[in-house]
N, C-alpha and C positions, 0 to 999 in steps of 0.2 A: 268027405270034405265038401262044404257048400261054397258058393261064390263069395260069401262074406269072409270065410276063412282064407280063401285064395287071395283076397284083396290085401291081407296082411303079410303075405309072403314077400321075400326080397324081389326087387325089380329084375335082377339078373335071371331069376327063374322064369319070369314071364317073357323076357326077351328071347329065351331059348325055346319057349313054348307059346307061340302066338295064340293058338286056340284057347289055351288056359287064360291068357290075358283078356281075350275078348269075352270069355265066359264071366270072368270077374267083373269086367266093366259093364256087362249086360245086367248084372245084379244091382247096379247103382241107379239112384234116381236122377232125374234131369238136373236137379240142383246140385247133387253130388258131382255129377259129370262136369258141370259148369265150374264148380270150385276146383276140381282136379285140373281142368283146362287152364284156369287162371293161375294155379300154383305152378304148373309146368311152364307156362309162359313167363312167369316171374323168375323161375329158376333159369330158364333159357336166356333171358335178358341179362341176368346176373353173370352167367358164364360167358356170354358174348362180350360184356363190358370188361370182365377180367382178362379174357384172351386179347381183346383190343388193346388194353393197357399194357399187357406184356409185350405185344408186338411193337407198340409205339416206343416202349422203353428200350427194346432191343434196337430198333431203328435209330433212336436218338444216340445210343451208345456207339453204333457203327458209324453214324454220320460224324460224331464227335471225333472219332479216330481220323477222319478226313478233314477235320477242321470246319465242318459245316453244321448248321443247325437244321432242324426239321423244316423250318420256314424257308431256309435257303434252298433246300432240296425241292420243295413244292413250287418254288418260283422258277424252276429250271426251264430251259427252252422247250422241252416236251410239253410242259403245261401251257406255255404261251402259244405253241403251234395249234392247239385245239381251238383257239379263238378265231382262227382263219379257216376252220373246217366248214363244210357245207351247211351245217346246222348252227354254227356260231354266228358271231356278228360279221365276220368276214371282211374282206377288203372293200374299198369304195365301190359304188355301183358302176356297172358298165355304161359307158356313154351311149347316148341314143344314136342309132344308125339311120333311122327313118323319121321323116316328119310328115304328118298328115295335112290335109287341106285346111284344117282349122287350128293348126299349131300343135296337134297331138304328137307325142314322140314315142318311139319304140326302139329298144336295143337290138331287135332281131332275134332275141333269145326268148325261150318259153312260148307260151300260147300266144297266138296272134290276137291282138285286140280287135274289137268290133270294127273299128274304122278301117283296119287293114283288110279284114274279110269283106267288108262292104265295097272297098275300093277294088279289090281283085274281082269280086262278083260283078261289078259294073263294067269289067273289061279293061280297066287300066292296069298298067304294069307296076309292080312294087318297086322296081328299079328306078322309076320316075320319081320316087319319094326319097331316094337316098340323100342324106344331108350333104354329103360331099359333092354330089352332082348339083344340088340346089345352090350350094355356096360357090362352087367353082364355075358355074355357068353352064 
């Protein structure tokens, strides 16, 4: 039996015998392999869509038993809480804690801006730039 004959055997046979599958595939041209890849991807996408639709239908049925729609469930607090995560839009910015000699501001979080590094390198104290100290006298 040659590789072309193996190519017509049921897929289950090849799944049980990977070397035979590779032998059959090795007998195909590049164009045939590309066609096979495309056909497999089309089949995979069709199956994913069918399974997704089945899962969504089941979810809609279960939510309907609770008196909810799928949209209601997706708007839950769990969904909203992601908006305040580190990578989301998050809450308002932290107010500045330090003010530089030229009006620059820094919250004291994250990397030090150049003006802070220059100030400290010149021998001044960062505490002298605290906005509370500047405003309070």
